[in-house]
VMD Tcl script that builds the backbone (N, CA, C; Angstrom):
set m [mol new atoms 129]
animate dup $m
set s [atomselect $m all]
$s set {name element resname resid chain x y z} {
  {N N MET 1 A -60.710 21.172 -126.807}
  {CA C MET 1 A -61.128 21.429 -125.551}
  {C C MET 1 A -60.860 20.510 -124.484}
  {N N GLN 2 A -60.980 19.247 -124.943}
  {CA C GLN 2 A -60.851 18.264 -124.055}
  {C C GLN 2 A -59.195 18.031 -123.637}
  {N N ALA 3 A -58.413 18.504 -124.439}
  {CA C ALA 3 A -57.011 18.488 -123.952}
  {C C ALA 3 A -56.659 19.152 -122.747}
  {N N TYR 4 A -57.421 20.397 -122.331}
  {CA C TYR 4 A -57.117 20.935 -121.252}
  {C C TYR 4 A -57.586 20.279 -119.982}
  {N N PHE 5 A -58.598 19.284 -120.056}
  {CA C PHE 5 A -59.248 18.797 -118.954}
  {C C PHE 5 A -58.125 17.826 -118.235}
  {N N HIS 6 A -57.461 17.081 -118.924}
  {CA C HIS 6 A -56.593 16.005 -118.334}
  {C C HIS 6 A -55.339 16.613 -117.429}
  {N N PRO 7 A -54.796 17.702 -117.900}
  {CA C PRO 7 A -53.812 18.313 -116.850}
  {C C PRO 7 A -54.434 18.920 -115.835}
  {N N ILE 8 A -55.605 19.584 -115.857}
  {CA C ILE 8 A -56.334 20.278 -114.858}
  {C C ILE 8 A -56.798 19.141 -113.849}
  {N N ILE 9 A -57.273 18.022 -114.234}
  {CA C ILE 9 A -57.755 16.966 -113.382}
  {C C ILE 9 A -56.562 16.453 -112.631}
  {N N ALA 10 A -55.488 16.103 -113.298}
  {CA C ALA 10 A -54.168 15.642 -112.628}
  {C C ALA 10 A -53.685 16.599 -111.564}
  {N N LEU 11 A -53.671 17.835 -111.878}
  {CA C LEU 11 A -53.276 18.887 -110.962}
  {C C LEU 11 A -54.145 18.833 -109.679}
  {N N ALA 12 A -55.557 18.769 -109.882}
  {CA C ALA 12 A -56.361 18.765 -108.700}
  {C C ALA 12 A -56.214 17.406 -107.979}
  {N N ALA 13 A -55.919 16.417 -108.610}
  {CA C ALA 13 A -55.923 15.195 -107.955}
  {C C ALA 13 A -54.568 15.101 -107.147}
  {N N GLY 14 A -53.503 15.662 -107.692}
  {CA C GLY 14 A -52.175 15.903 -106.878}
  {C C GLY 14 A -52.274 16.587 -105.823}
  {N N VAL 15 A -53.049 17.869 -105.775}
  {CA C VAL 15 A -53.117 18.744 -104.797}
  {C C VAL 15 A -54.015 18.030 -103.650}
  {N N LEU 16 A -55.077 17.519 -104.131}
  {CA C LEU 16 A -55.842 16.701 -102.984}
  {C C LEU 16 A -55.059 15.770 -102.243}
  {N N ILE 17 A -54.176 14.952 -102.929}
  {CA C ILE 17 A -53.541 13.860 -102.392}
  {C C ILE 17 A -52.505 14.403 -101.375}
  {N N LEU 18 A -51.869 15.494 -101.865}
  {CA C LEU 18 A -51.062 16.202 -100.825}
  {C C LEU 18 A -51.655 16.777 -99.488}
  {N N LEU 19 A -52.858 17.158 -99.793}
  {CA C LEU 19 A -53.588 17.892 -98.655}
  {C C LEU 19 A -54.073 16.779 -97.695}
  {N N LYS 20 A -54.585 15.876 -98.436}
  {CA C LYS 20 A -55.430 14.749 -97.687}
  {C C LYS 20 A -54.923 13.398 -98.077}
  {N N PRO 21 A -53.796 12.885 -97.543}
  {CA C PRO 21 A -53.386 11.484 -98.194}
  {C C PRO 21 A -54.225 10.374 -97.958}
  {N N LYS 22 A -55.248 10.481 -97.092}
  {CA C LYS 22 A -56.114 9.289 -96.788}
  {C C LYS 22 A -57.227 9.280 -97.919}
  {N N LEU 23 A -57.364 10.269 -98.704}
  {CA C LEU 23 A -58.224 10.383 -99.930}
  {C C LEU 23 A -57.642 9.723 -101.189}
  {N N LEU 24 A -56.520 9.138 -101.081}
  {CA C LEU 24 A -55.846 8.567 -102.168}
  {C C LEU 24 A -56.708 7.629 -103.026}
  {N N ASN 25 A -57.430 6.666 -102.353}
  {CA C ASN 25 A -58.204 5.730 -103.079}
  {C C ASN 25 A -59.298 6.405 -103.897}
  {N N TYR 26 A -59.726 7.418 -103.186}
  {CA C TYR 26 A -61.100 8.147 -103.843}
  {C C TYR 26 A -60.701 9.006 -105.041}
  {N N VAL 27 A -59.489 9.756 -104.732}
  {CA C VAL 27 A -58.903 10.607 -105.694}
  {C C VAL 27 A -58.605 9.739 -107.001}
  {N N VAL 28 A -57.931 8.678 -106.848}
  {CA C VAL 28 A -57.698 7.731 -107.878}
  {C C VAL 28 A -58.819 7.293 -108.775}
  {N N ALA 29 A -59.779 6.822 -107.952}
  {CA C ALA 29 A -60.934 6.385 -108.533}
  {C C ALA 29 A -61.705 7.352 -109.313}
  {N N ILE 30 A -61.762 8.557 -108.723}
  {CA C ILE 30 A -62.578 9.631 -109.439}
  {C C ILE 30 A -61.820 10.072 -110.587}
  {N N TYR 31 A -60.511 10.049 -110.619}
  {CA C TYR 31 A -59.719 10.379 -111.807}
  {C C TYR 31 A -59.836 9.469 -112.950}
  {N N LEU 32 A -59.952 8.150 -112.562}
  {CA C LEU 32 A -60.063 7.191 -113.543}
  {C C LEU 32 A -61.449 7.111 -114.211}
  {N N ILE 33 A -62.423 7.451 -113.371}
  {CA C ILE 33 A -63.794 7.664 -113.855}
  {C C ILE 33 A -63.991 8.745 -114.933}
  {N N VAL 34 A -63.347 9.812 -114.492}
  {CA C VAL 34 A -63.528 10.994 -115.252}
  {C C VAL 34 A -62.862 10.881 -116.671}
  {N N THR 35 A -61.515 10.342 -116.556}
  {CA C THR 35 A -60.763 10.249 -117.673}
  {C C THR 35 A -61.487 9.165 -118.719}
  {N N GLY 36 A -62.091 8.133 -118.052}
  {CA C GLY 36 A -62.848 7.178 -118.910}
  {C C GLY 36 A -63.977 7.813 -119.494}
  {N N VAL 37 A -64.736 8.650 -118.851}
  {CA C VAL 37 A -65.736 9.226 -119.510}
  {C C VAL 37 A -65.527 10.313 -120.541}
  {N N LEU 38 A -64.402 11.064 -120.216}
  {CA C LEU 38 A -64.084 11.848 -121.396}
  {C C LEU 38 A -63.335 11.059 -122.423}
  {N N GLY 39 A -62.868 10.059 -122.293}
  {CA C GLY 39 A -62.294 9.260 -123.333}
  {C C GLY 39 A -63.505 8.673 -124.310}
  {N N LEU 40 A -64.544 8.431 -123.610}
  {CA C LEU 40 A -65.744 7.741 -124.298}
  {C C LEU 40 A -66.351 8.832 -124.902}
  {N N MET 41 A -66.468 9.959 -124.565}
  {CA C MET 41 A -67.164 11.135 -125.101}
  {C C MET 41 A -66.314 11.584 -126.482}
  {N N LYS 42 A -65.117 11.265 -126.456}
  {CA C LYS 42 A -64.330 11.646 -127.548}
  {C C LYS 42 A -64.523 10.653 -128.760}
  {N N LEU 43 A -65.011 9.409 -128.624}
  {CA C LEU 43 A -65.331 8.631 -129.618}
  {C C LEU 43 A -66.412 9.170 -130.217}
}
mol reanalyze $m
mol bondsrecalc $m
mol representation Tube
mol addrep $m
């Protein structure tokens, strides 16, 4: 189930960056936090 989250998160981040380029820092930070949490949950 976790394998589906990374592409969805990446697509959402890409769309947000295209729509609002000023949100780049926040989108990258949120992406890193979410992928880190998902990685820790996998352990």
